Each structure stands twice: as structure tokens, then as C-alpha cells.
KEGU-600921 format. One record per residue: residue number from 1; x, z, y of N, C-alpha, C, CB in turn. Coordinates in steps of 0.02 Angstrom, whole numbers, plus 50000, padded with zeros to 5 digits. Atoms other than C-alpha are relative to their C-alpha. Glycine has a CB too. Example, Ala and Ser with C-alpha at 12.3 -4.5 7.8 and 13.67 -1.06 7.14 Angstrom:
BEGIN
1, 50045, 50000, 49941, 50615, 50390, 49775, 50045, 50000, 50060, 49950, 50062, 50001
2, 49958, 49997, 49941, 50684, 50357, 49947, 49961, 50037, 50055, 50020, 49929, 50023
This chain:
BEGIN
1, 50026, 49939, 50030, 49442, 49191, 50582, 49949, 49986, 49946, 49968, 50045, 50054
2, 50050, 50017, 50051, 49303, 49105, 50485, 50035, 49985, 49934, 49959, 49939, 50022
3, 49964, 50016, 50061, 49429, 49037, 50360, 50030, 50063, 49968, 50056, 49949, 50014
4, 49971, 49937, 50025, 49514, 49208, 50344, 49946, 50040, 49964, 50030, 50041, 50057
5, 50054, 49961, 50030, 49348, 49293, 50308, 49974, 49967, 49937, 49942, 50010, 50050
6, 50022, 50035, 50059, 49300, 49157, 50184, 50046, 50013, 49941, 49996, 49924, 50013
7, 49950, 49985, 50052, 49461, 49183, 50086, 49994, 50073, 49978, 50072, 49985, 50025
8, 50006, 49929, 50015, 49442, 49372, 50098, 49939, 50015, 49957, 49997, 50042, 50064
9, 50061, 49990, 50039, 49263, 49365, 50033, 50007, 49974, 49929, 49942, 49967, 50034
10, 49989, 50028, 50067, 49313, 49254, 49888, 50043, 50045, 49958, 50033, 49930, 50005
11, 49954, 49956, 50037, 49456, 49368, 49839, 49968, 50067, 49983, 50063, 50011, 50040
12, 50030, 49934, 50012, 49357, 49529, 49858, 49948, 49997, 49944, 49968, 50025, 50064
13, 50049, 50008, 50055, 49218, 49464, 49746, 50036, 49994, 49933, 49955, 49937, 50011
14, 49963, 50007, 50062, 49351, 49421, 49618, 50022, 50066, 49971, 50061, 49957, 50013
15, 49979, 49934, 50025, 49406, 49602, 49607, 49944, 50034, 49960, 50022, 50045, 50058
16, 50057, 49966, 50033, 49232, 49656, 49554, 49964, 49954, 49950, 49951, 50024, 50053
17, 50031, 50047, 50047, 49193, 49503, 49447, 50017, 50017, 49928, 50021, 49930, 50016
18, 49978, 49981, 50067, 49285, 49577, 49297, 50006, 50077, 49997, 50067, 49965, 49981
19, 49993, 49927, 50006, 49300, 49754, 49228, 50067, 50027, 50025, 49991, 50021, 49928
20, 49934, 49977, 49980, 49483, 49760, 49282, 49998, 50038, 50066, 50047, 49941, 50006
21, 50006, 49967, 49936, 49437, 49806, 49460, 49971, 50070, 49995, 49959, 49959, 50047
22, 50032, 49934, 50009, 49325, 49949, 49406, 50047, 50047, 49963, 49934, 49992, 49962
23, 49952, 49958, 50036, 49457, 50012, 49284, 50053, 50026, 50047, 50033, 49960, 49942
24, 49950, 49979, 49952, 49585, 50016, 49424, 49973, 50057, 50044, 50022, 49941, 50045
25, 50029, 49948, 49957, 49468, 50117, 49536, 49993, 50066, 49963, 49932, 49977, 50028
26, 50009, 49939, 50039, 49429, 50240, 49398, 50067, 50034, 49989, 49967, 49985, 49932
27, 49934, 49971, 50012, 49614, 50264, 49358, 50028, 50031, 50064, 50048, 49946, 49974
28, 49974, 49974, 49937, 49660, 50285, 49541, 49966, 50065, 50019, 49990, 49948, 50055
29, 50037, 49939, 49981, 49523, 50412, 49577, 50016, 50057, 49953, 49924, 49986, 50001
30, 49986, 49948, 50049, 49558, 50507, 49416, 50069, 50031, 50011, 49995, 49973, 49929
31, 49932, 49974, 49991, 49746, 50521, 49445, 50007, 50035, 50067, 50051, 49943, 49994
32, 49995, 49970, 49933, 49730, 50555, 49631, 49966, 50068, 50003, 49970, 49954, 50052
33, 50035, 49936, 50001, 49606, 50694, 49595, 50032, 50051, 49954, 49929, 49989, 49979
34, 49971, 49953, 50048, 49700, 50769, 49448, 50067, 50028, 50024, 50009, 49966, 49934
35, 49933, 49978, 49981, 49874, 50779, 49525, 50000, 50064, 50043, 50035, 49945, 50038
36, 49999, 49938, 49960, 49831, 50911, 49659, 49985, 50062, 49959, 49950, 49995, 50057
37, 50019, 49942, 50040, 49756, 51025, 49526, 50052, 50018, 49948, 49933, 49988, 49967
38, 49955, 49987, 50056, 49880, 51005, 49384, 50073, 50001, 50021, 49990, 49948, 49947
39, 49931, 50002, 49978, 50041, 50965, 49478, 50010, 50032, 50069, 50025, 49929, 50002
40, 49994, 49973, 49933, 50003, 51030, 49652, 49977, 50071, 50009, 49963, 49957, 50046
41, 50022, 49930, 49997, 49936, 51204, 49609, 49949, 50010, 50055, 50060, 50047, 50011
42, 50051, 49999, 49947, 49781, 51176, 49715, 49970, 50070, 50010, 49945, 49950, 49984
43, 50032, 49935, 49994, 49696, 51342, 49677, 50050, 50056, 50012, 49959, 50015, 49937
44, 49949, 49949, 49991, 49856, 51444, 49669, 50023, 50006, 50072, 50059, 49986, 49955
45, 49979, 49999, 49930, 49897, 51397, 49849, 49953, 50040, 50044, 50006, 49929, 50026
46, 50051, 49962, 49962, 49736, 51479, 49910, 49997, 49978, 50073, 50014, 50076, 49997
47, 50004, 50028, 49932, 49732, 51363, 50061, 49949, 49944, 50000, 50070, 49974, 50024
48, 50050, 50053, 49993, 49588, 51253, 50117, 50032, 49940, 50036, 49936, 50025, 50039
49, 49964, 50057, 49972, 49696, 51100, 50143, 50009, 49947, 49946, 50068, 50022, 50029
50, 49988, 50054, 50047, 49725, 50931, 50063, 50073, 49976, 50003, 49953, 49941, 50015
51, 49929, 50019, 49995, 49912, 50932, 50095, 50028, 49982, 49931, 50041, 50057, 50030
52, 49973, 50015, 50067, 49950, 50938, 49908, 49962, 49943, 49966, 49996, 50062, 49957
53, 50034, 50060, 50024, 49827, 50795, 49883, 50035, 49938, 50026, 49926, 50000, 50023
54, 49969, 50058, 49970, 49910, 50674, 50003, 50074, 49993, 49984, 49991, 50002, 50075
55, 49928, 50002, 50013, 50088, 50720, 49956, 50016, 49955, 49941, 50027, 50070, 49987
56, 49988, 50043, 50058, 50068, 50622, 49794, 49985, 49927, 50013, 49958, 50025, 49942
57, 50022, 50069, 49988, 50000, 50464, 49875, 50057, 49949, 50000, 49964, 49996, 50064
58, 49946, 50051, 50002, 50168, 50376, 49906, 50021, 49983, 49929, 50059, 50024, 50040
59, 49978, 50011, 50069, 50216, 50398, 49723, 49946, 49967, 49958, 50022, 50065, 49968
60, 50055, 50032, 50034, 50044, 50349, 49663, 49996, 49926, 50018, 49933, 50035, 50017
61, 50002, 50069, 49977, 50049, 50191, 49768, 50057, 49958, 49972, 50002, 49997, 50076
62, 49943, 50037, 50026, 50218, 50144, 49696, 49983, 49960, 49938, 50057, 50048, 49984
63, 50020, 50035, 50061, 50132, 50094, 49534, 49934, 49963, 50008, 49995, 50049, 49943
64, 50067, 50028, 49998, 49952, 50060, 49577, 49992, 49942, 50051, 49950, 50054, 50016
65, 50006, 50054, 49951, 49971, 49953, 49734, 50034, 49936, 49976, 50030, 50021, 50067
66, 49972, 50061, 50028, 50095, 49831, 49654, 49957, 49969, 49944, 50069, 50014, 49972
67, 50044, 50026, 50052, 49970, 49817, 49510, 49943, 49959, 50030, 49971, 50057, 49959
68, 50051, 50039, 49965, 49840, 49756, 49635, 50031, 49937, 50030, 49966, 50042, 50056
69, 49969, 50055, 49964, 49961, 49645, 49730, 50027, 49945, 49955, 50056, 50026, 50043
70, 49965, 50048, 50042, 50040, 49558, 49581, 49960, 49937, 49986, 50019, 50032, 49935
71, 50041, 50058, 50015, 49892, 49442, 49556, 49984, 49957, 50061, 49936, 50022, 49968
72, 50020, 50035, 49939, 49874, 49387, 49737, 50021, 49927, 50000, 50029, 50035, 50060
73, 49974, 50069, 50000, 49984, 49232, 49722, 50025, 49979, 49931, 50054, 49993, 50051
74, 49972, 50017, 50065, 50063, 49241, 49549, 49947, 49969, 49955, 50030, 50061, 49966
75, 50053, 50027, 50042, 49897, 49210, 49464, 49980, 49930, 50022, 49938, 50045, 50002
76, 50016, 50066, 49973, 49860, 49063, 49579, 50052, 49949, 49977, 49997, 50001, 50077
77, 49947, 50046, 50021, 50029, 48986, 49535, 49997, 49987, 49925, 50068, 50028, 50020
78, 50002, 50007, 50072, 50009, 49018, 49349, 49944, 49953, 49978, 49993, 50068, 49967
79, 50058, 50040, 50019, 49836, 48938, 49338, 49999, 49933, 50035, 49937, 50037, 50016
80, 49999, 50063, 49965, 49880, 48798, 49458, 49950, 49993, 50056, 49990, 49945, 49953
81, 50051, 50003, 49948, 49740, 48841, 49579, 50030, 50005, 50070, 49949, 50055, 49991
82, 49969, 49996, 49934, 49866, 48868, 49720, 50003, 49932, 50033, 50069, 50031, 49995
83, 49999, 50068, 49972, 49880, 48679, 49740, 49932, 49983, 50030, 50020, 49949, 49947
84, 50067, 50013, 49974, 49692, 48669, 49761, 49987, 50040, 50064, 49947, 50017, 49947
85, 50010, 49958, 49941, 49691, 48814, 49883, 50035, 49972, 50061, 50024, 50071, 49986
86, 49960, 50023, 49944, 49827, 48738, 49990, 49980, 49930, 50024, 50072, 49999, 49981
87, 50026, 50065, 49977, 49738, 48569, 49999, 49936, 50009, 50041, 49986, 49954, 49941
88, 50059, 49986, 49960, 49587, 48652, 50080, 50020, 50004, 50074, 49965, 50066, 49978
89, 49984, 49999, 49928, 49574, 48648, 50271, 50013, 50071, 50026, 49943, 49969, 50039
90, 49979, 49935, 49977, 49655, 48819, 50288, 50076, 50002, 50000, 49971, 50057, 49956
91, 49927, 49996, 49995, 49832, 48863, 50338, 50026, 50054, 49953, 50022, 50014, 50073
92, 49971, 49947, 50040, 49951, 48968, 50234, 49992, 50069, 50032, 50074, 49987, 49987
93, 50010, 49936, 49965, 49936, 49103, 50367, 49931, 50027, 49989, 50013, 49992, 50075
94, 50069, 49978, 50011, 49747, 49109, 50350, 49989, 50022, 49928, 49952, 49943, 50018
95, 50008, 49982, 50070, 49757, 49113, 50161, 50035, 50067, 49986, 50029, 49945, 49955
96, 49962, 49938, 50011, 49889, 49251, 50164, 49962, 50060, 50028, 50069, 49996, 50032
97, 50036, 49944, 49969, 49792, 49361, 50285, 49935, 50014, 49964, 49986, 49985, 50075
98, 50062, 49990, 50035, 49629, 49332, 50193, 50009, 50036, 49934, 49967, 49934, 49987
99, 49986, 49966, 50064, 49702, 49382, 50025, 50021, 50072, 50011, 50055, 49962, 49961
100, 49977, 49933, 49985, 49788, 49532, 50102, 49942, 50046, 50019, 50052, 49999, 50056
101, 50057, 49959, 49978, 49629, 49594, 50187, 49954, 50018, 49942, 49961, 49964, 50054
102, 50043, 49987, 50058, 49530, 49578, 50025, 50030, 50055, 49956, 49989, 49936, 49958
103, 49967, 49950, 50041, 49658, 49678, 49926, 50002, 50068, 50035, 50071, 49979, 49982
104, 49999, 49937, 49961, 49672, 49807, 50066, 49931, 50033, 50000, 50023, 49986, 50072
105, 50068, 49973, 50002, 49483, 49826, 50070, 49985, 50030, 49932, 49948, 49945, 50017
106, 50010, 49974, 50068, 49483, 49850, 49881, 50033, 50068, 49992, 50028, 49950, 49948
107, 49965, 49937, 50003, 49612, 49988, 49896, 49964, 50053, 50043, 50073, 49992, 50023
108, 50037, 49954, 49957, 49512, 50064, 50039, 49939, 50028, 49965, 49979, 49965, 50065
109, 50058, 49976, 50039, 49360, 50075, 49925, 50022, 50054, 49951, 49967, 49941, 49963
110, 49974, 49950, 50048, 49463, 50165, 49793, 50019, 50065, 50035, 50061, 49972, 49963
111, 49980, 49940, 49963, 49533, 50284, 49924, 49939, 50038, 50025, 50045, 49981, 50059
112, 50061, 49969, 49975, 49360, 50317, 49997, 49964, 50039, 49945, 49954, 49948, 50030
113, 50034, 49967, 50055, 49296, 50367, 49826, 50032, 50067, 49980, 49997, 49955, 49940
114, 49971, 49933, 50011, 49411, 50519, 49829, 49969, 50051, 50047, 50077, 49998, 50010
115, 50032, 49954, 49952, 49293, 50597, 49958, 49979, 50067, 49971, 49941, 49966, 50029
116, 50016, 49932, 50027, 49242, 50737, 49836, 50055, 50051, 50014, 49987, 49996, 49926
117, 49946, 49953, 49983, 49413, 50813, 49871, 49989, 50029, 50069, 50068, 49965, 49996
118, 50013, 49977, 49931, 49369, 50823, 50056, 49942, 50050, 50000, 49985, 49940, 50046
119, 50058, 49955, 50004, 49201, 50901, 50014, 50020, 50067, 49969, 49943, 49968, 49959
120, 49979, 49939, 50035, 49284, 51026, 49897, 50034, 50050, 50047, 50048, 49983, 49943
121, 49964, 49953, 49956, 49402, 51099, 50028, 49954, 50027, 50055, 50060, 49965, 50032
122, 50048, 49974, 49950, 49257, 51113, 50152, 49954, 50052, 49970, 49960, 49943, 50029
123, 50040, 49950, 50034, 49158, 51209, 50023, 50039, 50065, 49990, 49975, 49974, 49933
124, 49959, 49942, 50014, 49303, 51325, 49984, 50026, 50035, 50062, 50058, 49979, 49957
125, 49973, 49969, 49940, 49358, 51356, 50162, 49983, 49960, 50062, 50075, 50007, 49995
126, 50011, 50034, 49937, 49371, 51290, 50339, 50064, 49960, 50018, 49982, 50050, 50057
127, 49940, 50040, 49987, 49503, 51152, 50340, 49997, 49966, 50068, 50009, 49948, 49945
128, 49996, 50040, 49939, 49561, 51054, 50491, 49981, 49928, 49981, 50072, 50003, 50033
129, 50024, 50066, 50021, 49455, 50898, 50463, 50032, 49944, 50039, 49925, 49996, 50007
130, 49964, 50051, 49962, 49547, 50806, 50600, 50064, 49980, 49966, 50015, 50025, 50070
131, 49938, 50013, 50037, 49709, 50822, 50503, 49985, 49960, 49937, 50037, 50065, 49982
132, 50018, 50035, 50061, 49622, 50764, 50344, 49982, 49928, 50016, 49941, 50035, 49965
133, 50019, 50068, 49981, 49547, 50613, 50432, 50063, 49959, 50018, 49952, 50000, 50060
134, 49938, 50035, 49983, 49718, 50568, 50504, 50041, 49984, 49938, 50042, 50043, 50048
135, 49963, 50011, 50062, 49795, 50587, 50331, 49971, 49942, 49960, 50000, 50064, 49958
136, 50032, 50057, 50034, 49668, 50468, 50255, 50019, 49935, 50034, 49923, 50009, 49999
137, 49982, 50060, 49962, 49704, 50343, 50394, 50072, 49981, 49986, 49988, 50011, 50075
138, 49930, 50014, 50014, 49891, 50360, 50368, 50011, 49976, 49929, 50041, 50062, 50012
139, 49995, 50022, 50070, 49870, 50341, 50180, 49980, 49927, 49993, 49958, 50044, 49955
140, 50022, 50070, 50003, 49775, 50179, 50206, 50051, 49954, 50032, 49932, 49992, 50034
141, 49947, 50040, 49969, 49909, 50115, 50324, 50059, 49991, 49954, 50022, 50032, 50066
142, 49944, 50003, 50046, 50044, 50157, 50199, 49984, 49954, 49941, 50018, 50070, 49974
143, 50021, 50045, 50053, 49946, 50070, 50062, 50004, 49927, 50022, 49929, 50017, 49977
144, 49995, 50068, 49974, 49938, 49917, 50174, 50072, 49975, 50002, 49971, 49997, 50070
145, 49929, 50018, 49999, 50127, 49919, 50194, 50025, 49984, 49929, 50042, 50056, 50031
146, 49983, 50013, 50070, 50151, 49932, 50005, 49971, 49933, 49978, 49974, 50058, 49955
147, 50035, 50061, 50021, 50025, 49792, 49982, 50032, 49938, 50030, 49927, 50004, 50020
148, 49968, 50057, 49968, 50111, 49676, 50106, 50065, 49982, 49963, 50015, 50014, 50074
149, 49939, 50013, 50039, 50274, 49696, 50010, 49981, 49968, 49933, 50039, 50067, 49987
150, 50023, 50028, 50063, 50181, 49663, 49847, 49976, 49928, 50006, 49946, 50042, 49970
151, 50023, 50068, 49989, 50102, 49507, 49920, 50058, 49952, 50004, 49959, 49997, 50065
152, 49941, 50043, 49995, 50272, 49436, 49964, 50032, 49990, 49932, 50050, 50030, 50049
153, 49969, 50006, 50067, 50342, 49473, 49791, 49958, 49955, 49954, 50009, 50069, 49968
154, 50045, 50041, 50041, 50189, 49393, 49711, 50006, 49926, 50017, 49927, 50022, 50009
155, 49993, 50069, 49978, 50216, 49235, 49814, 50065, 49968, 49976, 49996, 49995, 50075
156, 49935, 50026, 50021, 50393, 49218, 49747, 50003, 49981, 49926, 50053, 50051, 50014
157, 49999, 50014, 50071, 50346, 49203, 49563, 49930, 49987, 49974, 50032, 50060, 49962
158, 50064, 50012, 50031, 50208, 49144, 49449, 49987, 50048, 49941, 49994, 49928, 49976
159, 50007, 49951, 50053, 50236, 49286, 49326, 49977, 50066, 50030, 50067, 50009, 49961
160, 50027, 49939, 49970, 50128, 49437, 49367, 50041, 50062, 49983, 49928, 50011, 49977
161, 49958, 49943, 50019, 50240, 49558, 49272, 50062, 50003, 50044, 50020, 49996, 49926
162, 49942, 50003, 49957, 50391, 49500, 49370, 49982, 50020, 50071, 50031, 49930, 49999
163, 50023, 49982, 49934, 50292, 49515, 49531, 49989, 50075, 50007, 49934, 49963, 50017
164, 50011, 49927, 50000, 50243, 49693, 49485, 50066, 50038, 50004, 49961, 50021, 49938
165, 49935, 49966, 50002, 50422, 49744, 49446, 50036, 49993, 50067, 50044, 49973, 49943
166, 49967, 50011, 49936, 50491, 49666, 49605, 49968, 50042, 50055, 49998, 49926, 50019
167, 50036, 49962, 49948, 50356, 49746, 49714, 50014, 50075, 49993, 49925, 49987, 49996
168, 49988, 49929, 50012, 50379, 49917, 49634, 50071, 50019, 50020, 49986, 50019, 49926
169, 49930, 49985, 49984, 50568, 49907, 49654, 50012, 50002, 50075, 50046, 49948, 49967
170, 49990, 50002, 49927, 50564, 49857, 49838, 49964, 50059, 50033, 49974, 49933, 50029
171, 50037, 49943, 49972, 50430, 49987, 49878, 50037, 50065, 49986, 49929, 50003, 49971
172, 49962, 49939, 50018, 50534, 50118, 49787, 50060, 50009, 50047, 50023, 49996, 49927
173, 49942, 49996, 49955, 50687, 50076, 49894, 49978, 50021, 50070, 50036, 49933, 50002
174, 50025, 49982, 49933, 50585, 50086, 50055, 49977, 50073, 50002, 49942, 49953, 50020
175, 50024, 49931, 50002, 50511, 50252, 50000, 50058, 50049, 49996, 49954, 50011, 49940
176, 49944, 49954, 50012, 50675, 50331, 49944, 50050, 50001, 50057, 50035, 49981, 49937
177, 49947, 50006, 49949, 50775, 50278, 50098, 50005, 50060, 50046, 49987, 49938, 50041
178, 49997, 49942, 49956, 50731, 50436, 50192, 50021, 50064, 49967, 49935, 50010, 50031
179, 49981, 49939, 50036, 50783, 50561, 50059, 50074, 50015, 50011, 49985, 49992, 49925
180, 49931, 49979, 49989, 50943, 50661, 50079, 50047, 49970, 49948, 50005, 50076, 49998
181, 49959, 50029, 50053, 51006, 50592, 49913, 50027, 49932, 50021, 49959, 49994, 49936
182, 49980, 50067, 49977, 51011, 50418, 49990, 50040, 50005, 50064, 49939, 49955, 50010
183, 49968, 49996, 49935, 51061, 50468, 50166, 50071, 50029, 49995, 49959, 50043, 50047
184, 49933, 49973, 50009, 51209, 50570, 50106, 50049, 49946, 49978, 50000, 50057, 49949
185, 49958, 50056, 50023, 51277, 50415, 50019, 50013, 49951, 50057, 49967, 49963, 49941
186, 49991, 50046, 49943, 51247, 50307, 50174, 50048, 50029, 50051, 49932, 49985, 50032
187, 49956, 49968, 49950, 51337, 50433, 50285, 50074, 49991, 49982, 49984, 50075, 50004
188, 49930, 50007, 50021, 51495, 50409, 50182, 50028, 49931, 50017, 50006, 50012, 49925
189, 49976, 50068, 49991, 51504, 50223, 50216, 49978, 49967, 50065, 49978, 49958, 49943
190, 50027, 50032, 49940, 51413, 50192, 50380, 49997, 50049, 50058, 49929, 49971, 49986
191, 50004, 49957, 49941, 51405, 50259, 50558, 49930, 50031, 50007, 50018, 49961, 50064
192, 50062, 49962, 49991, 51267, 50375, 50621, 49941, 49954, 50016, 50009, 50051, 50054
193, 50054, 50045, 49982, 51166, 50231, 50694, 49968, 49967, 49940, 50026, 49947, 50048
194, 50025, 50031, 50061, 51150, 50147, 50525, 49961, 50051, 49958, 50057, 49970, 49958
195, 50034, 49947, 50037, 51101, 50313, 50445, 49930, 50011, 50029, 50041, 50065, 50002
196, 50065, 49991, 49967, 50962, 50336, 50573, 49953, 49941, 49986, 50009, 50009, 50076
197, 50041, 50059, 50014, 50903, 50158, 50544, 49972, 50002, 49929, 50042, 49936, 50009
198, 50022, 49996, 50069, 50895, 50181, 50355, 49947, 50054, 49992, 50060, 50014, 49953
199, 50049, 49945, 50004, 50804, 50347, 50375, 49934, 49979, 50031, 50027, 50062, 50035
200, 50061, 50022, 49966, 50680, 50264, 50492, 49959, 49951, 49960, 50017, 49969, 50065
201, 50036, 50047, 50043, 50632, 50139, 50356, 49957, 50034, 49948, 50048, 49953, 49966
202, 50033, 49964, 50054, 50565, 50274, 50241, 49925, 50009, 50013, 50032, 50068, 49990
203, 50072, 49987, 49996, 50378, 50277, 50208, 49986, 50075, 50003, 49964, 49968, 49941
204, 50012, 49928, 50005, 50393, 50462, 50171, 50005, 50033, 50069, 50050, 50032, 49952
205, 49990, 49970, 49934, 50459, 50507, 50344, 49939, 49989, 50045, 50063, 49972, 50033
206, 50055, 50017, 49956, 50319, 50418, 50436, 49934, 50027, 49974, 49995, 49925, 50010
207, 50063, 49975, 50028, 50180, 50469, 50317, 49996, 50076, 50006, 49994, 49979, 49926
208, 49999, 49927, 49994, 50233, 50652, 50320, 49978, 50021, 50070, 50069, 50028, 49985
209, 50019, 49984, 49931, 50213, 50652, 50509, 49924, 49992, 50009, 50038, 49956, 50050
210, 50072, 50012, 49993, 50038, 50579, 50496, 49959, 50054, 49964, 49982, 49930, 49972
211, 50037, 49950, 50038, 49983, 50705, 50364, 50000, 50068, 50034, 50030, 50007, 49930
212, 50001, 49939, 49960, 50023, 50842, 50488, 49953, 49994, 50060, 50070, 50017, 50025
213, 50049, 50011, 49947, 49891, 50769, 50603, 50029, 49969, 50063, 49969, 50064, 50018
214, 49966, 50030, 49942, 50016, 50684, 50720, 49999, 49924, 49993, 50073, 50027, 50007
215, 50004, 50073, 50002, 49966, 50502, 50747, 50041, 49973, 50059, 49926, 49975, 50004
216, 49956, 50023, 49947, 50116, 50451, 50851, 50004, 49924, 50001, 50070, 50030, 49993
217, 49993, 50072, 49993, 50141, 50275, 50918, 50056, 49974, 49957, 50011, 49981, 50073
218, 49942, 50021, 50040, 50308, 50267, 50828, 49980, 49987, 49928, 50055, 50054, 50001
219, 50020, 50009, 50069, 50228, 50289, 50657, 49952, 49942, 49992, 49968, 50064, 49973
220, 50048, 50055, 50003, 50086, 50169, 50693, 50035, 49933, 50006, 49946, 50007, 50055
221, 49962, 50062, 49991, 50208, 50037, 50754, 50040, 49984, 49937, 50047, 50006, 50062
222, 49961, 50011, 50061, 50315, 50062, 50599, 49958, 49967, 49946, 50029, 50066, 49974
223, 50043, 50029, 50053, 50172, 50028, 50478, 49975, 49931, 50020, 49941, 50046, 49985
224, 50025, 50065, 49977, 50105, 49885, 50584, 50053, 49946, 49994, 49974, 50004, 50072
225, 49946, 50050, 50003, 50273, 49798, 50597, 50022, 49987, 49928, 50061, 50024, 50041
226, 49983, 50011, 50070, 50309, 49825, 50412, 49951, 49952, 49968, 50000, 50067, 49961
227, 50052, 50045, 50027, 50144, 49743, 50366, 50010, 49929, 50027, 49929, 50026, 50017
228, 49992, 50066, 49969, 50173, 49601, 50490, 50061, 49963, 49973, 50005, 50007, 50076
229, 49939, 50032, 50025, 50351, 49568, 50430, 49991, 49972, 49930, 50058, 50051, 50001
230, 50007, 50022, 50069, 50308, 49558, 50246, 49946, 49947, 49992, 49985, 50058, 49955
231, 50049, 50054, 50002, 50153, 49453, 50278, 50030, 49935, 50026, 49937, 50019, 50041
232, 49965, 50059, 49975, 50261, 49334, 50380, 50044, 49971, 49945, 50042, 50017, 50062
233, 49958, 50023, 50056, 50382, 49326, 50232, 49957, 49967, 49946, 50040, 50059, 49970
234, 50046, 50030, 50049, 50233, 49289, 50119, 49981, 49930, 50022, 49938, 50043, 49991
235, 50019, 50066, 49973, 50179, 49145, 50232, 50057, 49951, 49991, 49981, 50005, 50075
236, 49942, 50044, 50009, 50355, 49073, 50227, 50006, 49978, 49927, 50065, 50036, 50023
237, 49995, 50016, 50071, 50357, 49083, 50036, 49945, 49953, 49978, 49997, 50063, 49959
238, 50056, 50043, 50018, 50185, 49004, 50020, 50008, 49931, 50030, 49933, 50030, 50023
239, 49989, 50063, 49966, 50226, 48869, 50146, 50054, 49959, 49966, 50017, 50011, 50074
240, 49947, 50035, 50036, 50385, 48828, 50052, 49974, 49971, 49935, 50059, 50047, 49985
241, 50031, 50025, 50062, 50282, 48810, 49893, 49959, 49938, 50015, 49954, 50054, 49968
242, 50040, 50059, 49984, 50165, 48689, 49980, 50045, 49940, 50017, 49953, 50016, 50058
243, 49954, 50054, 49984, 50312, 48590, 50047, 50032, 49970, 49940, 50053, 50025, 50046
244, 49971, 50026, 50062, 50383, 48577, 49872, 49952, 49957, 49962, 50023, 50057, 49956
């Protein structure tokens, strides 16, 4: 755990060592705050709820989380510092988890800075704060799943642009898998069991349940296993790099 925290601390400081980290946070908070008002008809709904705030998070994460994840390993490979990192007395697993936790904490900071939205709905009405808290938690879990995918894609290439495109594409497929547009096509070529499996992979399906205030074990297990699977794939990719 000491090695994991050391890597996480090093990475987290790196996010705030340059203006890039602050620019990302400003962009995230600005877009996340603007979408409910301009695209979600916040005032026209006349409801003290943040439902139209969280509904945009999966689509917002499709671009912004891969932008954070693309530098996790691709930059190390491009600059050659990955060889130095892997010669230190830390395992690929420790390095992977440490980098992931730092990026996840960075995203958590950006998400936490949207708290004025929570204050706004409490000023305007009497929202169900339990549902809002659950939605924030679910949003952070979903961001972690997106980030784990991005970490794996970053470990596969030394080009950050390629890592970004791969991460965004894979996250897009995982997000879209629960939509009727995709499921209708799957129904034509696969049995019902496969259709249910594909639908169960969708971030939208599990996140929608959480935003309704329902923190079911099924949804928590889905996000946890998604994060674990892609982090394991990242470790395999990093370990293969060290073996090479």
C-alpha cells in the first residue's frame, strides 16, 4: 500500500504542476454546469431535482475522462520514463493502481466542484438530497469505469492521441450497448441470453438506476468488476512492456 500511495501522490501532484490540470477542471465544471440550463431546460422543468444534470454525465465523460487517461502510460512510454518506473521496487500492479487512484481523485475533485448545482436546487426547492448524493456516488463510479478503460488503452500505445481515440471508442461502445438501436440489431442475430448480456454491459442502464436513488448490489458489482477487469488488462499490458 505504501508503494501504491507513493505512485498516487506523485501522479496527483503532476496533474496540478501544470496549467493543464486546472484547465481541465474549469472546462469540466463549466460544461457540466451549462448543459442542464441550456440543453436540459433546468428552469422550464420547474422541479427541484438534478436529474437533468446527471443525465449528461455519461456523454461528458466520453470525451473528458479519456483526455485524463491518455497520459497515464502513453506519456511514460513516449518520454522513456516507463523504463525507469518499472526498475523501481514496485510491481506493475502497484504502479497501475497508484496511477488509477491519482487520476480518479483528480476527477473526483472536478466533480466535487460542481457542488453549486446542489446548493442551487436546495435554494429553489426541497430536493431529495439522498438521491442527489447517490447520483454523485454513481457518477464517480462510472467515471472510474471509464478511467480504467482509458488506462488500459493508454498502456497499449505511446501516442496520447491514439490512446484518447481508443479509449473514447471503447467507452462509447460500452455506453451505447444498452440502447434500443443496438439491442434491436443484436436481437436479429443472437438469442435472448446474448441480448440480455449486451444490455447488461451498458453504463447507461446501471447509472440510470443509481440516479433514481437505488444503490443496488447489482450496479455496484458491475462498476467494481468493470474497473477490476480493465485494471487487470492494464497490468498485463504494462507487464508485457517490462518483459519486452
